[in-house]
N, C-alpha and C positions, 0 to 999 in steps of 0.2 A: 776280338772285334776286328772286322776287315776295314782296311783303310784304302781309299782310292789312290791309285798311282797318279802322279802329276804328269800325265802325257795322255795322248788321245786314244791309245790302244789300237793304233793302226797295225794290222797283222804282218804286212809285208812293205817294204820300202817301195814307194810308188814308181820310181823309174824301172824297177824290175818287171813290173807288169807290162809296162810299154815295151821294154827290150824283149821279154819273152814272146810277146805276141808278134813283134816285128821279125824276130828270128823264125818263128814258127810259120809265118806268112811267106818268108823267103824259101823255107825248107818245102812247104807245100807247092810253091811255084815251081821249085827245081825238080821235085820228087813225084808230084802227083799230077799236075796239070798247069800249064802256063796259062795265066790270065793277064795278058798284057793291057795295061792302060793306054799306052801311046804306041803308035807304029813308027815313030822316029825319035831322035835323041833330044828334041826341043823340050819335051815334057820332063826329061831327067834333069835338065838344066833348071827348069822351073822349080822342080822338087829341091834342088840344092839351095836355091834362093829362098824358098819357103822354110827350109830347115834352118838356115842362117838367121832368119827372122825370129823363129822359135827359140833358137840358142840365145839370141840377144835378150828376149823377154825373160827367159829363165835366168840368165846372168844377172840382168838388172834386178829382178825380184829377189834373187838370192843375195845380191850385194846390199839391197835396201834392208833386208832382215838382219844381215850381219851388222850393218851400221847402226841399227836399233837395238843390237845386243840380244836378240832372241835366237832360239835354235831353228835351224833349217830342217833338220831331221825331225819328222813327226813323232818318233819314239822317245824324244827328249822334251822336257818342259818348255812350254811357251812362256816368255817372260813379259811380253807386252803385245798389244794389238797394233801391228803395223798398218798405218793408213796413208802413207806417202809413196811417191814413185808409182809403179804399176798398180799397187794396192788401192790407189784412188779410183780405178776403173773396174777392177775385178778383185774378188776375195781370194781368188786361187790363181795368180799369175803364173806360178811355176807349173801347175797342172794344165793350164791353157797352153803355156809354152811347150811343155812336153807333147801335148796333142798336135801343136803346129809342127814341131820337129818330126814326129811320127808321120804325119801326113806328108811332109816334105820328103822323108826317107823312103816312104812307100812309093811316092812318084819317082824318086831317083832309082829305086829298085825296079820300078815299072811293073808292079804287080797289085792286082785288085786284091788278092788274098790278104795282104796286110791290112788294107782298108776295111775289108769285111770283118776282120778280127778287132778292130778299133771299137766296135759295138759292144762286145762282151767286156772289153777292157774298161770302157767308160761306165758300164753297169756296175762292175766290181768297184771302180774308183768312186763312183757316186755313192754307193750303198755302204761300203766298207772302209773307205777312206774319208771322203769329204763330209759325209753325214756324222761320222764319229768325231772328226776334228771340230765340227760345228758344235756338237754337243759338249764336247770338252771345253771349248773356248766360252760357251754360255755358262757352264758351271763355274769356270775359273774367273771370268772377267764380268760376268753378269751384264748389267745395263750398258757398260761401255761397249761390249761386243754387240749387244742388241741394237744399239743405235747405229753402229758401224754396219751391221747386217741390214738394216732398213734402208740405209743410204747407198750402198754399193752392191751391185749385182754378184751373184755367186760365181758366175762364169764370164759371160759377155753381155 
């Protein structure tokens, strides 16, 4: 008899999706065709500020999960539904934060390529990460998660 593993079944660690696309965007910009977002360095500084905001959100979300004693890594079992800190506003603050970091770094690198690649990254993230995690949390925590899900938005 097959037993279900106590994790979401996420196939790849989510930061790797973002990092891979960002690096591919930089490579396309360097080797294929330059697609500049900005004509001066002001936009690059805006990108740095945006990336720092994303880092703060990821760090806060991660610290909140650790404080509640649940695993941050989606390949490990969740032990509780975290509903404090940034989890009061979004069910996925780490993924929202990674997206903000990604956009900021795309601005800092000054390339449209990375921003274009964010679309397939988010399709993969939504279908193969977030949806799997939600199904897992519904199976594991039942009504507790469903109540939280009704109260707090998935992303923003």
